[in-house]
C-alpha positions in Angstrom: 47.3 -17.1 24.2 46.5 -20.8 24.7 45.1 -20.0 28.2 42.6 -17.6 26.7 41.1 -20.2 24.3 38.8 -23.1 24.8 37.1 -21.9 28.0 34.0 -23.9 27.5 33.5 -27.6 28.0 30.9 -29.9 26.4 29.1 -30.1 29.8 29.1 -26.4 30.3 27.7 -25.8 26.8 24.8 -28.2 27.7 24.0 -26.6 31.0 24.9 -22.9 30.5 22.1 -20.4 31.3 20.7 -17.7 29.2 23.2 -15.1 27.8 26.5 -15.0 25.9 29.2 -17.4 26.9 32.8 -16.9 25.6 35.0 -19.8 24.5 37.9 -17.3 23.9 39.4 -16.0 20.7 36.1 -14.4 19.6 34.0 -17.6 19.7 30.8 -17.3 21.7 27.7 -19.4 22.4 24.6 -17.2 22.4 21.9 -18.9 24.5 18.7 -17.0 23.7 15.0 -17.6 23.9 14.9 -18.1 20.2 17.6 -20.8 20.3 21.3 -21.4 20.7 23.7 -19.9 18.2 27.5 -20.0 17.7 28.9 -16.6 16.9 32.4 -15.5 15.9 33.4 -11.9 16.7 36.3 -10.2 15.0 37.6 -6.7 14.1 38.0 -5.8 10.5 39.2 -2.3 9.3 38.6 -1.0 12.8 35.0 -2.2 13.1 33.6 -5.0 15.2 31.9 -7.7 13.2 29.9 -10.8 14.0 29.1 -13.8 12.0 27.0 -16.8 12.8 28.5 -20.2 12.7 25.3 -22.2 13.1 23.1 -23.4 15.9 23.8 -25.8 18.8 23.5 -28.8 18.9 23.5 -29.0 15.1 27.0 -27.5 15.2 29.0 -29.0 18.1 31.6 -27.2 20.3 34.4 -29.0 18.4 33.0 -27.9 15.0 32.5 -24.3 16.1 36.1 -24.2 17.4 37.4 -25.6 14.1 35.6 -22.8 12.1 36.7 -20.1 14.6 40.4 -21.2 14.4 40.2 -21.0 10.6 38.6 -17.6 10.6 41.0 -16.2 13.2 43.9 -17.1 10.9 42.1 -15.3 8.0 41.7 -12.1 10.1 45.4 -12.2 11.1 46.2 -12.3 7.3 44.0 -9.2 6.7 41.0 -11.0 5.3 37.3 -10.7 6.0 35.6 -14.0 6.8 32.2 -12.7 6.0 33.2 -11.7 2.5 34.8 -15.1 2.0 31.7 -17.0 3.1 29.5 -14.8 0.9 31.8 -15.5 -2.1 31.6 -19.2 -1.3 27.8 -19.0 -1.2 27.7 -17.2 -4.6 30.0 -19.8 -6.1 27.8 -22.6 -4.7 24.7 -20.9 -6.1 26.5 -20.5 -9.5 27.4 -24.2 -9.4 23.8 -25.1 -8.6 22.5 -23.0 -11.5 25.0 -24.7 -13.8 23.8 -28.1 -12.7 20.1 -27.2 -12.4 18.6 -24.9 -15.0 15.4 -24.7 -13.0 17.2 -23.1 -10.0 18.0 -20.0 -12.2 14.4 -19.9 -13.5 13.1 -19.6 -9.9 15.3 -16.6 -9.3 14.0 -14.6 -12.3 12.0 -11.5 -11.4 9.1 -12.6 -13.6 8.9 -15.7 -11.4 9.4 -13.9 -8.1 7.0 -10.9 -8.7 3.7 -13.0 -8.9 4.7 -14.8 -5.7 5.4 -11.5 -3.9 1.9 -10.3 -5.1 0.3 -13.4 -3.7 2.0 -12.9 -0.4 0.5 -9.4 -0.1 -3.0 -10.1 -1.4 -4.5 -10.4 2.1 -3.5 -6.8 2.8 -5.2 -5.5 -0.3 -8.8 -4.5 -0.8 -10.6 -7.3 -2.6 -7.5 -9.4 -2.4 -6.0 -7.1 -5.1 -8.4 -8.4 -7.8 -8.6 -5.1 -9.5 -4.9 -5.5 -10.4 -3.8 -2.1 -9.2 -1.0 -3.4 -7.1 0.5 -5.6 -9.7 -0.3 -3.5 -12.8 2.7 -1.1 -12.5 5.1 -4.1 -12.2 3.5 -6.0 -15.1 3.4 -3.0 -17.4 6.6 -1.1 -16.7 9.1 -3.4 -14.9 8.7 -7.0 -16.1 9.2 -6.2 -19.8 12.7 -4.8 -19.1 13.7 -6.8 -16.0 11.5 -9.9 -15.9 14.1 -12.2 -17.4 16.9 -11.1 -15.0 17.7 -13.1 -11.9 17.0 -11.0 -8.8 20.7 -10.9 -7.9 21.4 -9.1 -11.2 18.9 -6.3 -10.7 20.9 -3.2 -10.1 20.0 0.4 -9.5 21.2 1.2 -13.1 19.0 -1.5 -14.6 15.9 -0.2 -12.6 16.6 3.4 -13.6 16.9 2.4 -17.3 13.5 0.6 -17.0 11.6 3.5 -15.4 13.3 6.5 -16.9 10.8 6.8 -19.8 7.9 7.3 -17.4 9.7 8.8 -14.4 8.6 12.4 -15.1 5.6 11.9 -17.4 3.8 9.3 -15.3 5.1 10.1 -11.9 2.5 8.3 -9.8 2.7 5.1 -11.8 6.5 5.2 -11.8 6.6 5.7 -8.0 4.2 2.8 -7.5 6.3 0.6 -9.9 9.4 1.4 -7.8 7.8 0.6 -4.4 6.2 -2.6 -5.8 9.6 -3.7 -7.1 11.1 -3.0 -3.7 8.5 -5.4 -2.2 9.4 -8.0 -4.8 13.1 -7.8 -3.9 12.3 -8.0 -0.2 10.4 -11.1 -0.9 13.3 -12.6 -2.8 15.6 -11.7 0.1 13.2 -13.5 2.5 13.6 -16.6 0.3 17.4 -16.3 1.0 18.2 -15.2 -2.6 21.0 -12.7 -3.0 19.8 -9.2 -3.9 21.4 -5.7 -4.1 20.0 -4.1 -1.0 20.8 -0.6 -2.3 19.4 -1.1 -5.8 16.1 0.9 -5.1 17.9 3.8 -3.5 20.5 3.8 -6.2 17.8 3.9 -8.8 16.2 6.9 -7.1 19.5 8.8 -7.2 20.0 8.0 -10.8 16.5 9.0 -11.8 16.5 12.2 -9.8 13.7 14.1 -8.2 10.4 13.9 -10.0 9.4 17.3 -11.4 6.2 16.5 -13.1 3.2 18.3 -11.6 0.3 15.9 -11.1 -3.0 17.0 -12.7 -6.1 17.0 -10.7 -9.2 15.2 -12.0 -11.3 17.8 -13.9 -14.2 19.0 -11.8 -17.3 21.0 -12.6 -17.8 24.5 -11.2 -20.2 24.1 -8.3 -22.5 26.8 -9.9 -22.9 24.6 -13.0 -23.7 21.4 -11.0 -27.5 22.1 -10.7 -28.0 22.2 -14.5 -26.1 19.0 -15.0 -27.8 17.3 -12.0 -31.3 18.1 -13.3 -30.4 16.9 -16.8 -30.0 13.4 -15.2 -33.6 13.3 -13.9 -35.6 10.3 -15.0 -32.6 8.6 -16.6 -30.9 5.3 -16.6 -29.3 3.3 -13.7 -26.0 5.1 -14.5 -27.7 8.5 -14.3 -29.3 7.6 -11.0 -25.8 6.6 -9.7 -24.4 9.9 -10.8 -27.1 11.8 -9.0 -26.4 9.9 -5.7 -22.6 10.4 -6.2 -23.2 14.2 -6.6 -25.5 14.3 -3.5 -23.2 12.4 -1.2 -19.7 13.5 -2.3 -18.6 9.9 -2.2 -16.1 8.2 -4.5 -17.6 6.0 -7.2 -16.9 2.6 -5.7 -19.2 2.8 -2.7 -21.9 4.3 -4.9 -21.6 1.6 -7.6 -21.7 -1.2 -5.0 -24.4 0.3 -2.8 -26.8 -2.3 -1.4 -30.2 -1.9 0.2 -28.9 -3.7 3.3 -26.4 -0.8 3.9 -29.2 1.8 4.3 -31.4 2.3 7.4 -33.6 5.4 7.6 -31.4 8.3 6.6 -28.1 6.6 7.4 -26.1 4.9 4.7 -23.3 2.8 6.3 -20.6 2.2 3.7 -18.7 -1.0 4.8 -14.9 -0.6 5.5 -14.0 -2.7 2.4 -15.5 0.0 0.2 -13.7 2.8 1.9 -10.5 4.0 0.4 -7.4 2.9 2.3 -5.3 -0.2 3.2 -7.1 -3.3 4.1 -7.6 -3.6 7.8 -7.0 0.1 8.4 -10.3 1.5 7.3 -13.6 1.7 9.2 -17.3 1.8 8.2 -18.3 5.2 7.1 -21.7 6.7 8.0 -23.2 8.9 5.2 -26.1 11.2 6.1 -28.8 11.0 3.4 -30.7 14.1 2.4 -34.4 13.9 1.5 -33.3 14.2 -2.2 -30.8 11.3 -1.8 -33.5 9.1 -0.2 -35.7 9.9 -3.3 -33.0 8.8 -5.6 -32.4 5.6 -3.6 -36.1 4.8 -3.7 -36.1 5.2 -7.5 -33.0 3.0 -7.7 -34.6 0.3 -5.6 -37.2 -0.2 -8.4 -34.5 -1.7 -10.6 -32.2 -3.2 -7.9 -31.0 -6.8 -8.4 -29.8 -9.2 -5.7 -29.7 -6.3 -3.3 -27.5 -4.1 -5.5 -29.0 -0.7 -6.2 -27.0 0.0 -9.4 -26.6 -3.4 -11.2 -24.7 -3.8 -14.4 -26.1 -5.6 -17.4 -24.0 -8.7 -16.8 -22.4 -7.8 -13.4 -23.6 -7.1 -9.9 -22.8 -3.4 -10.3 -22.2 -0.9 -13.0 -18.5 -0.6 -14.1 -16.0 2.0 -12.9 -16.0 3.7 -16.3 -19.8 3.8 -17.0 -20.4 7.1 -15.3 -17.3 8.7 -16.9 -18.5 7.5 -20.4 -21.8 9.2 -19.8 -20.0 12.5 -19.2 -17.7 11.9 -22.2 -20.7 11.4 -24.5 -21.9 14.9 -23.4 -18.5 16.3 -24.3 -17.9 17.4 -20.7 -14.3 17.9 -19.4 -15.3 17.1 -15.8 -15.3 13.5 -14.5 -17.4 11.9 -11.7 -14.6 12.0 -9.1 -14.4 15.8 -9.6 -17.8 16.3 -8.0 -16.1 15.8 -4.7 -14.1 18.9 -5.4 -17.3 20.7 -6.6 -19.0 19.9 -3.3 -15.9 20.8 -1.2 -15.5 24.2 -3.0 -19.2 25.0 -2.6 -18.9 24.2 1.1 -16.0 26.7 1.3 -17.5 29.5 -0.7 -21.2 29.2 0.1 -21.2 28.1 3.7 -19.4 28.9 6.9 -19.0 25.3 7.9 -16.1 24.2 10.1 -13.1 22.6 8.4 -13.5 19.3 10.3 -17.1 18.9 9.2 -16.3 19.6 5.5 -13.4 17.2 5.5 -15.3 14.5 7.3 -18.2 14.9 4.8 -16.0 13.7 1.9 -14.5 10.9 4.0 -11.1 12.5 4.9 -9.6 11.8 8.2 -8.8 15.0 10.2 -6.0 15.3 12.8 -3.4 12.9 14.0 -4.1 9.3 15.0 -3.8 10.3 18.7 -6.3 13.2 18.4 -8.8 11.0 16.5 -8.6 8.4 19.3 -10.0 11.1 21.6 -12.3 12.9 19.1 -14.6 10.1 17.9 -17.5 12.1 16.6 -18.3 11.9 12.9 -20.3 15.1 13.0 -23.3 13.2 11.6 -26.0 15.9 12.5 -23.9 18.7 11.1 -23.1 16.8 8.0 -26.8 16.0 7.5 -27.6 19.7 7.5 -24.8 20.3 5.1 -26.1 17.5 2.8 -29.6 19.0 2.8 -28.3 22.4 1.9 -26.2 20.9 -0.9 -29.2 19.0 -2.2 -31.2 22.3 -2.2 -28.4 23.8 -4.3 -28.1 21.0 -6.9 -31.9 20.7 -7.3 -32.2 24.4 -8.0 -33.4 25.8 -4.7 -31.5 29.0 -3.9 -29.9 29.3 -0.5 -27.9 32.1 1.1 -24.6 31.5 3.1 -25.4 28.7 5.5 -24.2 28.6 9.1 -23.8 25.0 10.1 -24.2 24.1 13.8 -20.8 23.9 15.4 -19.3 26.6 13.1 -17.0 29.1 14.6 -18.8 31.8 12.6 -22.3 30.7 13.4 
């Protein structure tokens, strides 16, 4: 056995090339581009395991051998060196907490969660200022788990916290769980001990969500003209509603529309106002019908600092202002629902191709590979569709409309 040990020398350790070099008895020097590492290999319960012993030259050959000798003896006695080292780390952490109350404070979820959010802000639209990323954590997780150290957060504890909303607020509960997973991953990156199976255990304990999500109420496309015409000559909010109806856009790009974004009959919505993860959205060209241009001209009369729909004290009207207008009229429909009204009209009253209809409301069509080759945004076809929709909402009757490029045209 002695001949199979201590194969390396101090000189060979210093001059060995890239690769894995055995000292015998399971001790190896891994010389990699990322650095030199001592590794102890052993078999436990029939499975090959590896554990790092530290980097060279911080850990010398003699020190690595001393650790490997101790761990080999432990394996012979039926022990698992990795479990022992983890137990020693846990005990050291416990001793540190006992001697330093602030160490425990830094491991609390309510301390970790804001740091995890800050680390992700650069990936979020508007640096996450709207609070949508952090809100599910703040509202539904921290009240129950905020005072727990991250190592004490188990699947059972997570399930207990989210069970009240798991089936009644499915989307919020799902977001809370994924945000919590990000917080625990951040804690792990800081070398805090966590239960790596806590999130999956919680999903098992909570079960499959059975709540059927409700769509945002929309207005029947046949009723849109009467509502649209009731907005004529109205306030800034009413003008914004008219433009939202005409373009089929979400409310954010409409609320933050600026004169600099519009050139002739093309409105270029900047990527940061397009729904999607930051850095993964593109500018979106919106074809403007003659009616949309008329609305924009009226809005420009009251524009402020380049914003077409300014709020009283803010650069733009609020997210809820258009909804409140419809609530005051005791309507069930909401502004976002006009996207569905437009899309249903396009299905039932035109013979437009699917790709054109989906692109008109800002949806991506096809796989990433197919989009890489098909780069058209169907602008001309969408402009014709927008003109026909404008004719409908302003009360001009139109028959079934063949759009250029349609299979049925």
